[in-house]
N, C-alpha and C positions, 0 to 999 in steps of 0.2 A: 330445134334447128341445129344442124351439125355444121362444123367448120367447112365441110365440103360444099354444102349448099350455099353458105355465105360466100365462099371463094368463087363459086360459079356465078353468083349474082354480081360479083365485083369484076367479072370478065377476066378471071384467072383460070380459064378452062385448060389451057396448055400446061400450066403448072400442075393442076389436078391430074391431068392425063399422065404426066411424068411420075407423079406420086403413085398412081395405080400401076405403072409399068414396073416399079421396084417393090411393090407390095408393102407400102408404108401407109396403107389406108387407115390403119388404127389411129394414126395421128390426126386424121381429119374426120373420122366417123364416130369416135367415142365421145359421147355427150358429157362424160365425166371428166375428160381430159381438159386441161387448161394450158394453152400454148399461145405465145405471141408468134405469129407466122409472118415471115418476111417473104411475101408472095409477089413475084413479078407478074404484071398484067400481060395479057395476050399481045398487045401492041409492042411491048418491050421485047418479049421473046421472039416476035416476028422479025424485028430488026436484025437480030443475030441469027435467026434460023437455027440450023443444027450446028453451025460453026462454033467450035469450042465447047459444046456440050458433050458429055460422055454418052454413049449409046443407050437407047431405051432398054430398061431391064438390067443394065450393068451394075456391078457393085460400086463402080466409081460414081455413077449417077446417084445411087442410094446414099452414098457418103455425102455428096454435094447437097442433096435435098435435106438430109438430116441437119445440116448446118443452118438451114432456114427456119428451124423450129427452136424456140427458146421457151423452156418451161416457165409457166406463170403468165400472168397478165401484166404486161409492161406498157402502161399508157405513157404518152409523151411527157406528162408532168413528173413521172417517176425516173425518167432517164436523165443522167448527169454525165457531163463530159469526163472522159477517162474511165468510165465504168466498164468492167469486163463481165459480160453475161455468159453463163454456161449455155451450150447448145445441146441438142439431143445426140449429136455426133460424139461417139466415144472412140478414142484412138488408142491402138496398141502401144504406140510410142509414148503415150501419156499414162501408161499403166491402166488402160481402159477407163480413164477419167474423161470427163467431157471436155471437148474443144471449146475454148472461149472465143467470144466475139467482142472486139473493142467498139465502144460507143463514142461518137463525137457529137457534141451538142454545141451549137453556136447561137447564143441568145442575143448577141450584139446586133444582129440584123433586124430589119423591120419585122420579119417573121422568123420564128425559131427554126433553125436548120438542124436536121438530125441525119447522121450517117452511121450505118452499121457496117463495120469492117471496110470503111471507105466508100461504100455504096450509099448514095443519097436517097432519101425518100422524096419522090416526085410530087405525090398528092399531099394534101393537108393530112398530117399524121393522125388527126382525130377522126378522119373519114376514110383513111386508106386501109390496105390489107394488113394492118396490125391486128389480126383477128383475136 
């Protein structure tokens, strides 16, 4: 099973379509690759429509999508508040080193709250698109 099939089953079809538009399919079709994928579901992308998203096939969209892939399998129990995780996005301004994503974890709530770069996980992280 590929990550693409898993994402499609989780109703992340628009996210997958965007990945195809910028030719990043190797990130979701290589069965040997291990990524934690921060994938918005279709209903979330529908709320925003095309507002604020770079055009399909654009280099800006490619960079944005690379920011949603974190090498390795990061399960909720491995995530700690203040952790900085490297993404697939490599920036010239960082000497082609990976852009990092700050992690916020709040365990003081009734349920553990996890945010990636300020964006919260809506579904239960153990069942959500942290592929």
